[in-house]
C-alpha positions in Angstrom: 126.5 113.6 -66.3 122.3 112.3 -66.4 124.3 108.7 -67.4 126.1 108.8 -64.0 123.8 109.4 -62.2 121.8 106.3 -63.9 124.8 104.4 -63.4 125.3 105.4 -59.8 121.2 104.7 -59.1 121.5 101.1 -61.1 124.8 99.7 -58.7 123.2 101.6 -55.6 119.9 99.5 -56.0 121.9 96.2 -57.5 124.2 96.4 -53.6 120.7 96.6 -51.3 119.6 94.0 -52.7 121.8 91.6 -52.8 122.5 93.1 -49.1 119.0 92.4 -47.6 118.8 89.0 -49.7 121.9 87.8 -47.5 124.5 88.0 -49.6 127.7 88.4 -47.8 130.6 86.1 -46.9 130.1 84.2 -43.4 126.0 84.0 -44.3 124.4 80.7 -44.9 121.7 81.4 -47.4 119.1 78.3 -48.1 115.6 78.6 -50.6 113.1 76.2 -49.8 110.4 74.9 -52.2 108.2 74.8 -49.6 106.2 76.9 -47.5 106.9 76.8 -43.6 104.2 78.6 -41.7 105.1 76.9 -38.7 107.9 78.0 -36.8 108.8 75.2 -35.2 108.6 73.0 -38.8 110.4 75.8 -40.2 113.5 75.1 -37.8 113.2 71.7 -38.2 113.6 71.6 -42.0 116.5 74.3 -41.5 118.4 71.7 -39.1 117.5 68.9 -41.4 118.9 70.9 -44.4 122.3 71.5 -42.8 122.4 68.3 -41.8 122.2 67.0 -44.9 125.1 69.5 -46.0 127.5 67.9 -43.5 127.1 70.2 -40.6 126.8 69.9 -36.8 123.6 71.9 -36.0 122.0 72.7 -33.2 118.9 75.6 -31.9 119.9 77.3 -29.5 116.4 79.2 -29.1 115.1 82.9 -29.9 116.4 81.8 -33.3 119.9 81.9 -32.8 121.3 78.2 -34.2 124.8 76.8 -33.2 126.6 75.5 -36.5 130.1 74.1 -36.4 130.3 75.8 -33.2 129.9 79.3 -34.8 125.8 80.9 -33.5 124.1 82.2 -36.6 120.7 84.6 -36.2 118.0 83.2 -38.3 116.6 85.7 -40.7 113.6 85.0 -42.9 112.8 86.7 -45.9 109.7 86.6 -48.4 110.6 87.5 -52.0 108.6 87.3 -55.3 110.7 85.7 -58.0 108.9 85.2 -61.2 105.3 85.5 -59.3 106.0 82.9 -57.2 106.7 83.3 -53.2 109.8 82.5 -52.3 111.3 81.4 -49.1 114.7 82.4 -48.2 116.7 82.2 -45.2 119.6 83.8 -44.1 121.7 82.6 -41.6 123.6 85.5 -40.4 126.9 85.0 -38.3 126.8 86.3 -35.3 130.3 87.7 -33.7 
């Protein structure tokens, strides 16, 4: 019984971590080496990165991007990876 509870707990933690980090179908995830504190510079870096991938990008305002004709919501996560802070950008597709 203890083994089943442990396995269930580990799988639950992994699922929660993946969900928080934006690993879902339809999401766009970007990791930057540089940290952006100014939101205007941050949005410009996101737009530049996506345009370099060949996407059509337009910032609509209020953390919403239009990417290839679909609306995406900007979600920023700050994660410590090996003691080094990582700024993760998750663009979640809106219905």
